[in-house]
Z-matrix of the N, CA and C atoms (Angstrom, degrees):
N
C 1 1.447
C 2 1.524 1 110.73
N 3 1.324 2 118.50 1 -46.13
C 4 1.456 3 120.43 2 -178.35
C 5 1.521 4 110.34 3 -61.03
N 6 1.306 5 117.43 4 -44.68
C 7 1.457 6 120.88 5 179.80
C 8 1.515 7 112.16 6 -60.78
N 9 1.326 8 117.14 7 -37.62
C 10 1.460 9 121.52 8 179.88
C 11 1.517 10 111.75 9 -67.32
N 12 1.316 11 117.93 10 -30.03
C 13 1.465 12 121.80 11 -174.89
C 14 1.528 13 112.94 12 -102.40
N 15 1.319 14 117.65 13 1.75
C 16 1.462 15 120.74 14 -176.80
C 17 1.519 16 111.65 15 -58.73
N 18 1.309 17 118.76 16 -31.43
C 19 1.452 18 121.92 17 179.31
C 20 1.519 19 113.32 18 -66.38
N 21 1.334 20 117.64 19 -17.11
C 22 1.461 21 121.34 20 179.44
C 23 1.524 22 112.34 21 -79.29
N 24 1.319 23 118.23 22 -17.82
C 25 1.460 24 120.84 23 -176.10
C 26 1.524 25 113.40 24 -61.51
N 27 1.329 26 120.39 25 -45.26
C 28 1.469 27 118.30 26 178.54
C 29 1.531 28 112.48 27 -60.51
N 30 1.317 29 118.36 28 -38.95
C 31 1.466 30 121.14 29 178.89
C 32 1.522 31 110.55 30 -66.62
N 33 1.320 32 117.82 31 -40.00
C 34 1.464 33 121.45 32 178.67
C 35 1.527 34 109.81 33 -65.66
N 36 1.316 35 117.47 34 -42.83
C 37 1.466 36 120.97 35 178.71
C 38 1.527 37 110.38 36 -62.01
N 39 1.318 38 117.84 37 -39.10
C 40 1.461 39 120.96 38 178.24
C 41 1.529 40 111.34 39 -65.26
N 42 1.353 41 117.93 40 -38.76
C 43 1.475 42 120.65 41 176.97
C 44 1.528 43 110.81 42 -62.35
N 45 1.329 44 117.21 43 -38.53
C 46 1.467 45 121.04 44 178.47
C 47 1.527 46 109.37 45 -67.78
N 48 1.339 47 117.54 46 -47.78
C 49 1.468 48 120.50 47 179.91
C 50 1.522 49 111.69 48 -59.17
N 51 1.329 50 117.32 49 -36.97
C 52 1.466 51 121.77 50 -177.80
C 53 1.530 52 112.46 51 -82.23
N 54 1.337 53 117.93 52 -6.38
C 55 1.464 54 121.32 53 179.89
C 56 1.513 55 113.36 54 81.11
N 57 1.335 56 118.19 55 11.08
C 58 1.468 57 120.57 56 177.45
C 59 1.525 58 112.21 57 -82.71
N 60 1.320 59 116.93 58 -15.59
C 61 1.459 60 123.93 59 170.96
C 62 1.520 61 106.54 60 -133.84
N 63 1.323 62 116.76 61 128.02
C 64 1.464 63 121.96 62 -179.70
C 65 1.521 64 107.35 63 -119.43
N 66 1.313 65 116.63 64 126.63
C 67 1.462 66 122.36 65 -177.73
C 68 1.523 67 111.01 66 -107.23
N 69 1.321 68 115.92 67 149.24
C 70 1.462 69 122.45 68 172.72
C 71 1.518 70 108.17 69 -142.18
N 72 1.318 71 115.75 70 149.67
C 73 1.467 72 119.35 71 -179.03
C 74 1.520 73 110.57 72 -148.84
N 75 1.315 74 115.15 73 151.03
C 76 1.462 75 122.89 74 169.68
C 77 1.527 76 105.76 75 -102.04
N 78 1.315 77 115.82 76 120.20
C 79 1.465 78 121.48 77 -174.06
C 80 1.519 79 109.36 78 -121.49
N 81 1.313 80 115.25 79 137.35
C 82 1.465 81 121.17 80 176.86
C 83 1.516 82 108.54 81 -135.90
N 84 1.318 83 116.80 82 126.37
C 85 1.474 84 122.65 83 -179.25
C 86 1.527 85 111.56 84 52.16
N 87 1.332 86 116.27 85 39.02
C 88 1.457 87 121.21 86 177.24
C 89 1.520 88 115.42 87 80.15
N 90 1.324 89 117.56 88 0.97
C 91 1.469 90 121.03 89 -179.16
C 92 1.531 91 109.81 90 -109.31
N 93 1.324 92 116.13 91 134.32
C 94 1.461 93 120.82 92 176.30
C 95 1.521 94 108.43 93 -76.51
N 96 1.330 95 116.54 94 120.41
C 97 1.463 96 121.44 95 179.71
C 98 1.528 97 111.95 96 -99.01
N 99 1.334 98 115.94 97 -27.07
C 100 1.456 99 121.27 98 -178.09
C 101 1.524 100 107.13 99 -154.10
N 102 1.323 101 116.31 100 143.04
C 103 1.457 102 119.08 101 177.50
C 104 1.517 103 110.05 102 -149.13
N 105 1.311 104 115.02 103 166.50
C 106 1.452 105 121.42 104 177.37
C 107 1.514 106 109.45 105 -167.71
N 108 1.322 107 115.78 106 179.12
C 109 1.455 108 119.54 107 -179.46
C 110 1.520 109 110.26 108 -148.89
N 111 1.308 110 114.79 109 164.19
C 112 1.450 111 120.69 110 170.98
C 113 1.524 112 107.46 111 -130.07
N 114 1.321 113 114.44 112 152.86
C 115 1.461 114 121.27 113 -175.47
C 116 1.529 115 108.61 114 -125.57
N 117 1.341 116 117.35 115 81.06
C 118 1.459 117 119.71 116 -175.42
C 119 1.528 118 112.88 117 -74.24
N 120 1.326 119 114.43 118 138.86
C 121 1.463 120 122.44 119 173.10
C 122 1.524 121 105.97 120 -138.06
N 123 1.304 122 116.64 121 106.31
C 124 1.455 123 120.02 122 -177.47
C 125 1.514 124 110.94 123 62.75
N 126 1.328 125 115.89 124 -124.71
C 127 1.471 126 120.67 125 -177.20
C 128 1.530 127 112.77 126 -96.60
N 129 1.329 128 116.48 127 13.82
C 130 1.470 129 121.87 128 -177.98
C 131 1.523 130 108.51 129 -127.31
N 132 1.339 131 116.38 130 144.97
C 133 1.460 132 120.09 131 173.85
C 134 1.520 133 109.53 132 -144.12
N 135 1.305 134 115.60 133 157.36
C 136 1.460 135 121.16 134 172.61
C 137 1.517 136 108.43 135 -117.86
N 138 1.324 137 116.47 136 129.09
C 139 1.458 138 121.51 137 171.94
C 140 1.525 139 105.73 138 -88.30
N 141 1.322 140 115.74 139 127.95
C 142 1.469 141 119.70 140 -173.24
C 143 1.526 142 110.87 141 -142.67
N 144 1.296 143 114.30 142 159.71
C 145 1.457 144 121.20 143 171.88
C 146 1.514 145 115.52 144 64.20
N 147 1.318 146 118.00 145 25.29
C 148 1.467 147 119.54 146 179.20
C 149 1.526 148 107.96 147 -78.29
N 150 1.309 149 115.28 148 123.74
C 151 1.454 150 119.37 149 -179.96
C 152 1.512 151 111.20 150 -158.44
N 153 1.318 152 115.13 151 149.44
C 154 1.468 153 121.85 152 -179.66
C 155 1.526 154 109.25 153 -117.38
N 156 1.311 155 114.84 154 149.41
C 157 1.460 156 119.25 155 173.61
C 158 1.526 157 108.83 156 -60.69
N 159 1.329 158 118.02 157 147.13
C 160 1.470 159 120.16 158 -179.03
C 161 1.528 160 113.08 159 -53.04
N 162 1.305 161 118.07 160 -40.29
C 163 1.473 162 120.54 161 -178.17
C 164 1.528 163 112.18 162 -71.07
N 165 1.341 164 117.54 163 -14.64
C 166 1.465 165 121.01 164 -177.28
C 167 1.525 166 112.56 165 -106.31
N 168 1.296 167 117.21 166 6.93
C 169 1.458 168 119.93 167 -178.25
C 170 1.525 169 111.80 168 -75.42
N 171 1.346 170 115.37 169 162.67
C 172 1.464 171 123.83 170 177.83
C 173 1.531 172 111.71 171 69.50
N 174 1.347 173 115.96 172 26.33
C 175 1.466 174 120.81 173 178.67
C 176 1.526 175 111.53 174 -119.38
N 177 1.329 176 117.48 175 2.69
C 178 1.458 177 120.39 176 179.86
C 179 1.514 178 114.42 177 81.02
N 180 1.318 179 117.08 178 11.51
C 181 1.463 180 119.61 179 -176.98
C 182 1.528 181 112.52 180 -68.39
N 183 1.330 182 117.39 181 -40.32
C 184 1.469 183 119.76 182 179.02
C 185 1.528 184 110.12 183 -63.98
N 186 1.314 185 116.90 184 -38.96
C 187 1.460 186 120.75 185 176.20
C 188 1.525 187 110.28 186 -62.29
N 189 1.319 188 117.23 187 -44.62
C 190 1.462 189 121.10 188 -179.24
C 191 1.524 190 111.64 189 -64.25
N 192 1.327 191 116.73 190 -42.09
C 193 1.466 192 120.30 191 178.69
C 194 1.525 193 109.77 192 -65.32
N 195 1.329 194 116.63 193 -44.36
C 196 1.466 195 120.26 194 178.69
C 197 1.525 196 110.39 195 -61.55
N 198 1.316 197 117.75 196 -44.39
C 199 1.467 198 121.59 197 179.46
C 200 1.530 199 110.75 198 -61.21
N 201 1.322 200 117.33 199 -40.94
C 202 1.467 201 120.68 200 178.52
C 203 1.525 202 110.99 201 -63.75
N 204 1.328 203 116.65 202 -40.62
C 205 1.468 204 120.24 203 178.87
C 206 1.526 205 111.50 204 -66.63
N 207 1.328 206 117.03 205 -41.32
C 208 1.467 207 121.07 206 178.66
C 209 1.528 208 109.93 207 -65.66
N 210 1.332 209 117.59 208 -42.48
C 211 1.464 210 120.64 209 178.34
C 212 1.528 211 110.37 210 -61.92
N 213 1.317 212 116.80 211 -43.29
C 214 1.455 213 120.67 212 178.14
C 215 1.527 214 110.91 213 -62.19
N 216 1.324 215 116.34 214 -40.17
C 217 1.473 216 120.12 215 179.06
C 218 1.525 217 110.18 216 -58.82
N 219 1.330 218 116.98 217 -40.23
C 220 1.457 219 120.71 218 178.96
C 221 1.516 220 112.38 219 -61.24
N 222 1.333 221 116.82 220 -36.03
C 223 1.467 222 119.70 221 178.97
C 224 1.520 223 111.80 222 -71.23
N 225 1.321 224 117.43 223 -16.35
C 226 1.463 225 122.61 224 -179.99
C 227 1.528 226 111.99 225 -96.18
N 228 1.333 227 117.09 226 6.46
C 229 1.455 228 119.88 227 178.96
C 230 1.516 229 114.36 228 84.61
N 231 1.320 230 117.09 229 10.15
C 232 1.459 231 121.45 230 177.96
C 233 1.518 232 109.29 231 -74.22
N 234 1.327 233 117.65 232 135.27
C 235 1.463 234 119.63 233 175.40
C 236 1.519 235 113.09 234 -119.87
N 237 1.341 236 117.73 235 -2.74
C 238 1.461 237 121.26 236 175.11
C 239 1.520 238 108.86 237 -131.95
N 240 1.333 239 115.57 238 123.86
C 241 1.462 240 122.13 239 178.60
C 242 1.520 241 107.81 240 -120.85
N 243 1.315 242 116.67 241 128.94
C 244 1.465 243 119.26 242 176.45
C 245 1.516 244 109.28 243 -120.37
N 246 1.318 245 114.33 244 157.47
C 247 1.461 246 121.10 245 177.87
C 248 1.514 247 107.81 246 -155.22
N 249 1.298 248 116.46 247 134.94
C 250 1.468 249 120.65 248 176.07
C 251 1.507 250 108.77 249 -124.29
N 252 1.301 251 115.24 250 141.96
C 253 1.465 252 120.66 251 174.38
C 254 1.522 253 107.60 252 -106.50
N 255 1.293 254 116.07 253 128.48
C 256 1.457 255 119.85 254 178.52
C 257 1.523 256 110.75 255 -73.46
N 258 1.312 257 115.65 256 -31.31
C 259 1.464 258 120.02 257 179.02
C 260 1.517 259 108.91 258 -133.37
N 261 1.301 260 116.14 259 155.32
C 262 1.450 261 120.46 260 175.64
C 263 1.513 262 108.29 261 -107.22
N 264 1.319 263 116.06 262 135.96
C 265 1.463 264 119.24 263 -175.91
C 266 1.514 265 112.78 264 -129.99
N 267 1.324 266 117.63 265 7.26
C 268 1.455 267 118.51 266 -178.75
C 269 1.516 268 109.85 267 -111.06
N 270 1.317 269 118.10 268 149.60
C 271 1.466 270 121.25 269 -178.04
C 272 1.528 271 111.61 270 -61.13
N 273 1.313 272 116.35 271 137.04
C 274 1.450 273 121.35 272 175.79
C 275 1.509 274 114.82 273 79.71
N 276 1.341 275 117.94 274 4.77
C 277 1.457 276 118.63 275 -178.92
C 278 1.526 277 110.10 276 -74.90
N 279 1.300 278 115.03 277 152.91
C 280 1.459 279 122.08 278 179.06
C 281 1.523 280 108.32 279 -129.66
N 282 1.334 281 117.65 280 165.24
C 283 1.468 282 117.77 281 176.22
C 284 1.527 283 112.48 282 -55.17
N 285 1.330 284 117.70 283 -34.71
C 286 1.466 285 120.24 284 179.37
C 287 1.524 286 111.28 285 -66.56
N 288 1.331 287 117.41 286 -36.01
C 289 1.458 288 118.88 287 -179.63
C 290 1.519 289 111.60 288 -83.02
N 291 1.314 290 117.89 289 -11.25
C 292 1.448 291 121.16 290 -178.64
C 293 1.518 292 112.72 291 -84.67
N 294 1.298 293 118.60 292 -14.17
C 295 1.463 294 122.36 293 177.83
C 296 1.516 295 108.16 294 -123.54
N 297 1.334 296 116.03 295 123.35
C 298 1.446 297 120.18 296 -173.91
C 299 1.524 298 111.08 297 -133.39
N 300 1.312 299 115.83 298 152.11
C 301 1.460 300 121.12 299 169.74
C 302 1.521 301 107.66 300 -139.07
N 303 1.310 302 116.49 301 136.64
C 304 1.454 303 121.86 302 179.58
C 305 1.515 304 108.22 303 -117.06
N 306 1.303 305 116.97 304 138.54
C 307 1.455 306 121.58 305 175.11
C 308 1.524 307 107.76 306 -121.85
N 309 1.333 308 116.06 307 123.45
C 310 1.465 309 120.36 308 177.47
C 311 1.509 310 108.68 309 -67.71
N 312 1.307 311 116.39 310 140.87
C 313 1.464 312 120.85 311 179.64
C 314 1.508 313 110.09 312 -108.17
């Protein structure tokens, strides 16, 4: 699989350099424990792919990564941030709480 997708790396690196993909990570002792990204387009962005390793869960890392991405979006002139969760993993969550959109005021 990695060999088949190796050609995608230069395009992904170019998206990061151009600011069309923004990455954030929580790192401890050189190891990435949680990461995510945002995909800004004009004044709108989507925070996506935020996830933590199983051993690093329940430490607030996903919240911290998401907060860093949202803060970065604000510096880029974004005023609408959306995020969808494909699955819910927290107690008491509902489909309504699993899909969120925030608008800066």
